[in-house]
N, C-alpha and C positions, 0 to 999 in steps of 0.2 A: 729095151727098144728106149732113149731117147724124143719127146714131146715140145717144137720148144714153141710160145705163143708169143705172144705182144700182147702185156693183162700194165693200158694204164701208160707209163713213159716205161717200165721196165722191158725187156726185155727176160724171158720166165727159161729156163728151162727144166725138163720133167723127169730125170731117172727114171731108169724104169727098175725091175726087186735087183736085178743082180748088181747093175750100175752106181747102183744102191747105198749095199752090203759095202762093197769093197772101195767106192769113194767118200765116203760118209758121209756121206749127204744127199741129202734126196733133190735138189734145188742146185740150179746154175744161173740165179739175177746181174742180169749189167745196168745203164738208165740206154737209153735205145735212140738217144745222144752219144752216147762210147761207139756206136761203129760204123766200121769202114767200109768195110766187102765184107763180101760172102760168096760161097761159091759152091759145086754141086764136086766132091774128086771121084770115078770112081771107081780107081783103084785108091785103096782108102789107106792101106798103108803109106802112103803118099801124102794125107796133114800130115804123121807124124814129124814131126822137126825136136831136136837139141838134145839133150839127153836125159833118161827115165827117174822121173822121179818117184817118191810116193807111189805106188796102183799098183795093177795088174800091168801083166807087157808076157803075153802067150801069142808066140803063132796064135793068131784070128780073129785072137779079145786082147783090147786094149783102153783099163781105164785106169786114171788118174793123172796125173800133177811132172810133164817134164817140161824142165829150164833150158833154158838158149841165150845168144845174145840178144835179143827181144823181148824178152822176161824171160812169164810163167806163161805155158799151155795150159788149155783142162781138154781130155779125148780121155773122152767113152766110144769106141768106136769095132765093129765088128770086121767081115774081112764074107758074110752074108748081102751084102749090100754095096753102095757106097758111100761116100758120106755129107756130110753138111758141114763146112766148116763157118767162122764168124772172123773178120779180123778184128780190132778196137782198138779202141786210142787207148795211148797210158795213165789212161783218169778210169780203165778199167780197171775191174778183177786183175782179169786173166788177157795178151796179146791176143791170144786167137782160143776159141771155139768148140770142135769139133766132133763131134755130134755122130751116130747113123740111124737115122729119124726114119716113120713112115713118108716118102712119098717128099724128097727132099727138095727135089728140086721146086715144085709144089710153094716150097714153105719157103724150098730163095725169094720164089719173085715174090712174096708176102713180103715179105722183110727185106729189098731191096725197096718198096715205097716209103720206107724210114730214112734211106740212109743221106748222105746232105747231094745236094745236087755237086758241091763243088767239095770238089780234093780239097781236106787242109793244106796251107800253105809250108811249107816247111822251112824251121829259125836258120 
């Protein structure tokens, strides 16, 4: 299960051991300024967008990259609970990061403090 924290000017997602082995990375980092929207989805599979890329895609456990029209998403979710999702701006390494995390509602509220007050204007 992933742990999401804010360290300085970055959001840091620390993956659990199983997710680390599959994703071939221990952490996901992105600037807090790129955070555009955050939410909790009770049906974990609804955070999956686009086509499956590199990773593990089993019923009830999904870890890896997904590619869609909006860019690349990073996913580390499982069926045992809700998923926390974070939509990011184009400057971020991913379009969306979705993870199963302990107390996702608490994490969502904590991250909302860092979101911009006004949504950016579309060009």
